[in-house]
Each structure stands twice: as structure tokens, then as C-alpha cells.
C-alpha positions in Angstrom: 0.0 0.3 0.2 1.2 3.6 -0.7 1.1 6.5 1.7 1.5 9.7 0.5 2.9 12.1 2.8 3.0 15.8 3.3 5.4 18.2 3.2 6.2 21.9 4.5 9.2 23.9 3.2 10.4 26.6 6.1 13.1 29.2 5.3 14.4 29.2 8.8 16.5 32.0 8.4 13.6 34.2 7.7 11.6 32.3 10.7 14.6 33.1 13.1 14.9 37.1 12.0 10.9 37.1 12.6 11.6 35.9 16.0 14.8 38.1 16.5 12.2 41.3 16.0 9.5 40.1 18.0 12.0 39.2 21.4 14.2 41.6 20.9 17.4 39.7 21.1 19.0 37.1 18.7 16.5 34.1 18.2 18.3 30.8 17.8 16.2 27.2 16.8 15.7 26.6 20.8 13.2 30.0 20.6 11.1 28.3 17.8 7.7 27.7 19.8 6.5 24.2 20.5 3.0 26.0 19.3 4.9 26.4 16.0 5.8 23.0 15.8 1.8 21.8 17.0 0.3 23.8 14.6 2.3 22.1 11.6 1.3 18.8 12.8 -1.9 19.8 13.5 -2.2 20.9 9.6 -1.1 17.3 8.6 2.4 18.1 7.6 4.5 14.7 7.9 7.6 16.4 6.8 9.1 19.8 7.8 12.3 20.8 5.5 14.6 23.7 7.3 16.0 25.3 4.3 18.9 27.0 4.5 20.6 25.8 7.3 24.4 25.2 6.9 27.3 27.3 7.6 27.9 29.8 4.9 30.6 32.0 4.6 32.2 35.4 4.1 32.8 34.8 0.4 29.5 34.2 -1.0 27.9 36.4 1.3 30.5 39.2 -0.2 29.3 38.1 -3.5 25.7 38.2 -2.9 26.0 41.9 -1.7 28.3 43.1 -4.5 26.5 41.9 -7.1 24.4 44.8 -8.6 21.8 42.3 -10.8 20.8 40.2 -7.6 20.4 43.5 -5.3 17.9 44.8 -7.7 16.0 41.7 -7.9 16.3 41.7 -3.8 15.2 45.2 -3.9 11.7 44.3 -5.6 11.1 42.2 -2.4 12.5 44.4 -0.2 12.8 47.7 -1.0 14.5 49.1 2.2 17.1 46.2 2.1 20.4 46.6 3.6 23.5 44.5 3.7 22.8 42.9 6.9 19.6 41.0 5.2 22.0 39.7 2.8 23.8 36.8 4.3 24.7 34.8 0.8 22.7 32.0 -0.5 22.0 28.9 1.7 22.9 27.0 -1.2 26.3 27.9 -1.3 27.8 25.7 1.5 30.7 26.5 3.3 31.0 23.7 5.8 28.2 20.9 6.5 27.8 21.8 10.3 24.5 23.9 11.2 25.1 27.5 10.8 26.2 29.0 14.3 23.9 31.7 13.8 20.8 29.7 14.0 22.0 27.6 17.2 24.5 24.8 15.7 24.4 21.1 15.6 23.3 21.1 18.9 20.6 23.6 18.3 19.4 21.6 15.7 19.3 18.4 17.6 17.2 20.1 20.0 14.8 21.2 17.9 14.5 17.7 15.9 13.6 16.6 19.2 10.9 18.8 19.8 9.6 17.8 16.2 9.5 14.1 16.9 7.1 14.8 19.9 4.6 16.2 17.2 5.3 13.5 14.8 7.2 15.2 12.5 10.1 14.3 10.3 13.2 16.6 9.6 14.3 17.0 6.1 17.7 19.1 5.3 19.3 20.3 2.0 22.4 18.5 0.6 24.2 20.2 -2.5 26.0 17.9 -4.1 26.9 19.8 -7.4 29.0 22.7 -6.0 30.8 24.4 -2.8 31.1 27.9 -1.7 34.4 29.8 -2.8 35.7 29.5 0.8 35.4 25.8 1.4 38.1 24.0 2.9 38.6 22.0 0.3 39.6 25.0 -2.0 42.7 25.1 0.2 43.4 21.4 1.1 41.7 19.5 -2.4 41.9 21.5 -5.5 41.8 18.6 -7.2 38.1 18.2 -5.8 36.8 21.0 -8.3 36.6 21.4 -12.2 39.4 23.4 -12.7 40.4 25.7 -16.0 42.9 27.8 -18.0 43.6 31.1 -18.7 42.2 30.4 -22.2 38.7 29.4 -20.1 38.5 32.5 -18.0 39.3 34.7 -21.2 36.6 32.6 -22.9 33.7 32.0 -20.4 34.2 34.6 -17.8 30.8 33.6 -16.6 31.7 30.3 -16.0 35.5 30.8 -14.3 37.2 32.6 -11.7 40.7 32.9 -10.5 41.3 32.2 -6.8 44.5 32.7 -4.8 45.3 29.5 -2.5 48.4 28.4 -0.6 50.1 26.9 -3.7 49.5 30.1 -5.8 46.6 31.1 -7.9 44.3 28.6 -9.7 41.4 29.0 -12.2 38.1 27.2 -10.9 34.8 26.4 -12.7 31.8 27.9 -11.4 28.8 25.4 -10.3 26.2 25.5 -13.4 24.1 23.4 -15.2 24.7 23.1 -18.9 22.0 25.8 -20.1 22.9 28.9 -17.8 26.0 30.7 -16.8 27.4 29.8 -13.9 26.3 30.5 -10.2 29.1 33.2 -9.3 28.6 32.3 -5.4 29.5 28.5 -6.2 32.6 26.4 -7.3 32.0 23.2 -9.5 32.9 19.7 -7.8 34.4 17.3 -10.3 32.5 14.0 -10.2 34.7 12.5 -12.3 37.3 12.8 -9.2 36.2 9.4 -7.1 38.5 10.8 -4.3 35.9 13.7 -4.0 32.9 11.2 -4.8 34.3 9.6 -1.4 34.6 12.7 0.2 31.0 13.9 -0.5 29.4 10.4 0.8 31.3 11.4 3.8 29.4 14.7 4.1 26.3 13.0 3.3 26.8 10.3 6.2 27.6 13.0 8.5 24.0 14.8 7.2 21.9 11.7 7.7 22.5 11.6 11.3 21.0 15.0 11.8 18.1 14.5 10.2 15.2 11.9 8.4 15.7 12.9 4.5 17.5 14.8 2.5 16.2 17.1 -0.3 19.3 16.9 -2.9 19.7 20.2 -4.8 19.7 19.8 -8.8 20.5 16.3 -8.3 20.4 15.8 -11.9 23.5 17.4 -12.9 25.7 14.7 -11.4 24.3 12.1 -13.2 27.3 10.9 -15.4 25.5 12.1 -18.7 24.9 15.0 -17.5 28.0 15.7 -16.0 29.6 14.5 -19.6 27.9 16.7 -21.5 28.0 19.8 -19.0 32.1 19.6 -18.7 33.4 16.9 -20.8 34.6 14.5 -18.1 33.8 11.0 -17.6 32.1 10.0 -14.2 30.8 7.3 -12.4 27.1 6.8 -10.8 27.1 9.1 -7.5 23.4 8.3 -6.4 23.2 4.3 -6.0 26.3 4.1 -3.8 25.0 7.4 -1.4 21.8 6.0 -1.0 22.8 2.5 0.0 25.2 4.1 2.3 22.6 6.1 4.1 20.4 3.6 4.4 22.9 1.1 6.1 22.7 3.6 8.9 18.8 3.8 8.4 16.8 1.9 6.5 14.1 4.3 6.2 16.0 7.5 5.3 14.4 9.7 2.6 15.8 11.1 -0.7 14.0 13.7 -2.6 15.6 14.9 -5.8 14.9 18.5 -7.1 15.4 17.4 -10.8 14.1 18.4 -14.6 14.4 17.6 -18.0 12.5 14.6 -18.0 15.2 12.9 -15.9 12.8 12.0 -12.9 12.1 8.3 -13.8 16.2 7.7 -14.1 16.6 9.3 -10.9 13.8 7.0 -9.1 15.6 4.1 -10.9 18.8 5.2 -8.8 16.9 5.0 -5.8 15.2 8.4 -5.2 12.0 8.1 -3.0 10.7 11.2 -4.7 11.2 13.3 -7.7 10.1 17.2 -8.3 7.3 17.2 -10.9 8.2 20.4 -12.6 6.2 19.1 -15.8 2.5 19.0 -14.2 3.5 22.5 -12.9 4.4 23.8 -16.1 1.5 22.2 -17.8 -1.0 23.6 -15.5 0.3 27.0 -16.1 -0.3 26.6 -19.6 -4.0 26.7 -18.8 -5.3 23.6 -21.1 -6.4 20.4 -19.6 -4.9 18.4 -22.1 -1.6 18.0 -21.4 -2.3 17.6 -17.6 -4.9 14.7 -18.5 -2.1 13.1 -20.6 0.7 13.8 -17.9 -1.9 12.0 -15.2 -2.3 8.8 -17.4 1.2 7.6 -16.6 1.8 4.3 -14.5 1.5 4.8 -10.7 4.8 3.1 -10.1 6.2 6.5 -11.5 3.4 8.8 -10.2 3.6 7.5 -6.8 7.3 8.8 -6.7 6.9 12.3 -7.4 6.8 15.5 -5.9 3.7 18.0 -6.5 3.7 21.4 -5.9 2.3 24.6 -6.9 5.3 27.0 -5.7 9.1 26.7 -3.7 11.7 28.7 -3.1 12.8 28.8 -6.9 9.3 29.7 -8.4 7.0 32.6 -8.4 4.4 32.7 -5.9 1.5 30.7 -6.9 -0.8 33.5 -5.6 0.7 35.7 -8.2 0.7 32.9 -10.9 -2.6 31.9 -10.5 -6.0 33.9 -10.3 -7.8 32.7 -7.7 -10.1 30.1 -9.5 -7.7 29.0 -11.4 -5.4 28.8 -8.1 -7.8 26.6 -6.2 -8.4 24.5 -9.5 -4.7 23.4 -9.9 -4.1 23.3 -6.6 -7.1 20.4 -6.3 -5.2 18.6 -9.4 -1.9 19.1 -7.9 -2.5 18.1 -4.4 -5.2 15.3 -4.8 -3.3 13.4 -6.9 -1.0 10.4 -6.1 2.6 11.5 -4.4 4.8 13.6 -2.0 2.5 17.0 -1.3 5.2 19.7 -1.2 3.6 23.1 0.2 5.7 25.8 0.8 6.2 29.1 3.4 3.9 31.7 2.5 1.6 29.7 0.3 -1.0 29.0 2.9 -1.5 32.8 3.4 -1.3 33.6 -0.1 1.6 35.8 -0.2 2.8 37.6 -3.3 6.4 38.4 -2.9 9.1 35.9 -3.7 11.6 35.4 -0.6 15.4 34.7 -2.2 17.6 32.3 -0.4 20.2 35.1 -0.2 18.2 36.9 2.6 17.3 36.6 6.0 13.9 38.5 6.5 10.6 38.8 4.4 8.6 41.9 4.1 5.3 41.8 6.0 2.4 40.9 3.6 -1.5 40.6 4.2 -3.0 37.3 4.6 -5.7 36.5 1.9 -8.2 35.0 3.5 -10.0 33.2 0.7 -6.7 31.7 -0.6 -6.3 30.7 3.4 -9.3 29.3 3.9 -9.0 27.3 0.9 -5.8 25.7 2.2 -6.7 25.2 5.6 -9.9 23.2 4.4 -7.4 21.4 1.6 -5.0 20.2 4.2 -7.9 18.9 6.5 -9.0 17.0 3.3 -5.6 15.7 2.8 -5.4 13.7 6.3 -8.0 11.8 5.4 -7.3 8.0 5.4 -8.5 7.5 1.7 -5.8 10.6 0.5 -3.4 9.3 2.8 -3.3 5.7 2.0 -6.3 4.9 -0.8 -6.0 4.0 -4.4 -6.2 6.2 -7.2 -7.2 5.9 -10.6 -7.7 8.8 -13.6 -11.3 8.6 -15.0 -12.1 9.6 -18.7 -14.4 12.2 -19.4 -16.5 11.4 -22.4 -18.7 13.7 -24.9 -21.8 13.8 -24.2 -23.2 15.7 -27.4 -21.5 15.4 -30.6 -21.3 19.0 -31.0 -19.8 19.8 -27.7 -16.3 19.4 -27.1 -16.0 20.8 -23.6 -15.3 17.3 -22.1 -11.7 17.7 -23.1 -11.6 20.5 -20.1 -12.2 18.4 -17.3 -10.2 16.3 -14.8 -11.4 13.5 -13.0 -10.4 10.6 -10.8 -11.1 8.6 -8.1 -9.9 7.2 -4.6 -11.2 4.4 -3.3 -9.7 2.8 0.2 -11.9 0.3 1.5 -15.2 -1.5 0.6 -17.3 1.6 1.1 -15.1 4.5 1.2 -15.1 6.3 -2.4 -14.0 9.8 -3.3 -14.6 11.7 -6.6 -12.6 14.6 -7.7 -13.7 16.6 -10.9 -12.2 19.9 -12.1 -13.0 22.0 -15.2 -9.2 23.2 -16.0 -11.0 26.0 -18.4 -12.3 29.3 -18.8 -15.7 27.8 -20.1 -18.4 25.7 -18.6 -17.8 22.0 -19.5 -19.8 18.7 -19.4 -19.0 15.1 -19.6 -19.9 12.0 -18.6 -17.8 9.4 -16.5 -17.3 5.9 -15.5 -16.3 5.3 -12.1 -14.5 2.3 -11.7 -16.8 0.6 -8.8 -20.0 -0.4 -8.3 -22.0 2.2 -6.7 -24.7 -0.3 -5.4 -28.3 0.2 -5.6 -28.1 3.9 -5.6 -31.2 6.2 -7.2 -30.6 9.4 -8.5 -32.7 10.9 -5.6 -30.2 9.0 -3.1 -27.1 10.2 -4.7 -26.9 13.3 -3.0 -27.9 12.1 0.3 -25.0 9.4 0.0 -22.1 11.7 -1.3 -20.8 14.8 0.5 -19.3 17.8 -1.0 -16.2 18.2 0.7 -15.5 21.6 -0.5 -18.8 23.3 0.2 -18.6 24.4 -3.4 -21.1 26.9 -5.0 -22.4 24.5 -7.5 -24.4 21.5 -5.2 -24.2 17.9 -6.1 -27.4 17.8 -8.4 -26.0 20.6 -10.7 -22.4 19.8 -10.4 -22.2 15.8 -10.5 -25.4 13.9 -10.9 -26.2 10.3 -11.5 -27.7 9.3 -14.8 -28.2 5.2 -14.7 -24.6 3.8 -14.1 -22.7 6.8 -15.3 -22.0 10.5 -13.5 -22.4 13.5 -15.3 -20.1 16.4 -14.8 -21.6 20.2 -15.8 -19.1 22.6 -14.3 -18.7 26.2 -14.5 -15.3 27.8 -15.5 -12.7 26.8 -13.2 -15.0 25.0 -11.2 -14.2 22.1 -8.7 -16.5 19.3 -6.9 -14.6 17.0 -4.6 -17.4 14.4 -3.6 -17.0 11.6 -1.1 -19.3 8.5 0.2 -18.3 7.5 3.7 
């Protein structure tokens, strides 16, 4: 039986900055209130991803503060931004120890113990592809990095930089993927060097003792084929060994991959429990039901291990991208399909400002009560056993009238849990009223048209009542929904 967990991404640095302002003194992880942990658990989150907890250094911080383009972007979020707000990206790791400013390794251990009392599991970052320019390996093991030549620096200044080391100046490649210029506050690790791979296994082993799982940043970049395409360097597979090693210490240790370029299945086969489903997100943003329907037709062996999301720290805010009605429709599709359900700090409140991993402060924003009310109800519904442990299947909306093709706008699926529970979800993912018939994959028993409304409950109290939105016609259900209309019906 599959189990579909729910995860909440928290920018801990921002949380502690807010607490510092409230307390009038420097706040650490020990100051995170138990009430906050209890609230996360009550909302139904199984996992808390504390993003950006590792030690960052002066090199990346200086780069972030002095980069004019980055500063201009950060000012869109914080018009009154000052240097103290910018402490460097949490993904430019100087040392895989918990930041001293946040409370250090012991502070995290105490917070993790408190989380466990609320049934919360802890996820941390693992950034395999690159490190900060002042990581100790730059001086001790420069061979762990991709090194360049004077010609590289001249021809690709956006991808290489010169650094002074105890043995003289060396040219290092910046961390990057093959489609964009390098990340200016990182240096590229050389996965063609087996000693580097062994060293990174050691880092991961230490990390795995501090948490219950890791979110692996840009996990596909260290795949041998991708690494060779980017750098022209042969390498051996890293992830199977890394995942096997971590699971020898903890058989339940979880690996979640940030992955793109249709490499999700490959990483699943290498051992990842869950992989980002950016394709569903992109297809929802296209406002067309067809691509979404085709995406959801994939096998459950693939879909059960996808990470469904509408925003994260890399994407714009969902409330900014999706107008309200579309937002709610997209959220029902995203979070009521199988996989890991991933929510982001500020998403539940309908915040609009994107918070960069380079900063430790967020602007004060008003709560969008319509969005907040919807998400609180959605999180409540997602705690139902049928949506945690049930069996999901996609339904096939069919044309009702020859000249009416609006059935193609409808996404419909059902969940089953035991002999009596069934949940039916129908979403009109379009700007026009749409109608279709569906044949659910289960007997409804001796149910008449009159009894259908009595036996099914509308979990979202939608504006469309059951008789109007979904009605029984012999052994078929007729769906008739307005633009962006949603109906979620459950028979207990």
C-alpha cells in the first residue's frame, strides 16, 4: 500500500529573523515555539524541510552583497534592503555544519527532538554539485573541483574565476547546469574524481545523522551523462552508492530530488523516493487540461514517487501566477493526485513576494483570507485516510453531445480506500462551462438518482451543488461545471 506524505518547506533563517524582531534579542532554533511545531502537525504535515541551515561564509556573502543585478532583484521584495539582510545563498555551503547563527548542531538536535514529539520528520538540504568559494577543500583539495585554464577564463568569464590558494592562483569553474551561466557564489565539484565522490559520501553520512531525509539540490547534474555533457568529463554513478550508504544507517532515510529535463524516472530507478514534478506544474501554468490529463495518465509506479507542488523557493508565488479560481482548481489537481504533497512557507496565506535564499528577512504581507481558508480546508481533507493510503485512478471524461467538445476540459479521478469509501474529484480546467460523462471504476450499489446527493458529501462546500455539478444518470456520472469549477465528493 502506498502512503502519500505532506511536506512543508520552511526558510529557517527568515523564521528566526522574525523571532529576533519579536523577542528583541538574537533568536536561535531553541526559540522556535512548541506552538509552531504543534500547528504544523495539526495542519497535517508529515515532513518539515528546514531550508538553508548550513554554514555559509564571507566569500559567498560578499558576492551576494556586491552583485548589482542580484541586489536589484532583491529590492523588488525588500525595497529597504540593507547589507545585513543579505547573508549569502543557503545553497553556497561553506561547511556541512549547522550555521552557528541559527544555533549550531546541538541546537538542531534539540529542535529535531521537539519535532519528533509532534510526529514531525526533519528534511535538510544536500547540495552535491557545488560548494562555496571559501570551503576548506579549495585550499586542501583543489583537485576535488573542476579546474580551468587561462583560455577558459578569457573565453568564458561567466563560468570561471581565479582564486588565490596557498599553492598559488588557480582557475576554478563555477557551479552550473549546462543551459545557464555559472552560479557566481559557488565552485563546481568534479564528480570524475573518485576521491571527491568518496568525500561527498562522507559529508552525506554526517548529514544523515542529523535528519530523517534530504532534499538533493539539482540532483540530475551529477548523473554521468549530464556531467559529461556539461564538462566533458567521464564519471561514475554517485546516487546508488550514496542512497545505499545512507540506508545502511537508517533503512527509512528519505531522498527527495530536485530534478528537471525529464530525468525523474532515471533518478527514481537510482533509488530516490521522490522526484520533483515540474512538468505537471508547467502544464498547469499553460491553462490547458489536455497536457495535464496526458501527464496524469502515467503509471502509478512513476506517479507515486513524484513531488507535487504549486510553488517553492525557486518558483514565483502561486498566488501571483494563478488567479484565484485557477489557483484553487490547480491546487486540487496538484495535491489530490498521488505523490508527495509539497507546500511552501507563505503559500497557505496567499503571499505574493518571492523570498530569495540569499536573504534572511521577508516583507510584511497581508493574508489573503480566501486562499488561506481554501488551503486550511484542503489540508484537512488531505488527512483523510482515503487520500493518505487509498488507491487512485484517473477517469476518462466522455463527450455528451456530438457538437460539444468541452469534455476535453475536464480532469476527473477517483480514490478508493475500503469496501465503502470512495472519493470523486472533478475539475473544469478551462475558462468555459464544460460537460462530460464519466464511468467510475466501482459499483455504487443500489443507488437511485434521488439518493445520490444524500450519500455523497461535498467536501469543499462548493458553490455548485451536487445535483448541478455531478449527478447520477443510470450507471454514469454527469459532470457539469462552470469555468475553473471544482467538485470533490466523498461517500463514506
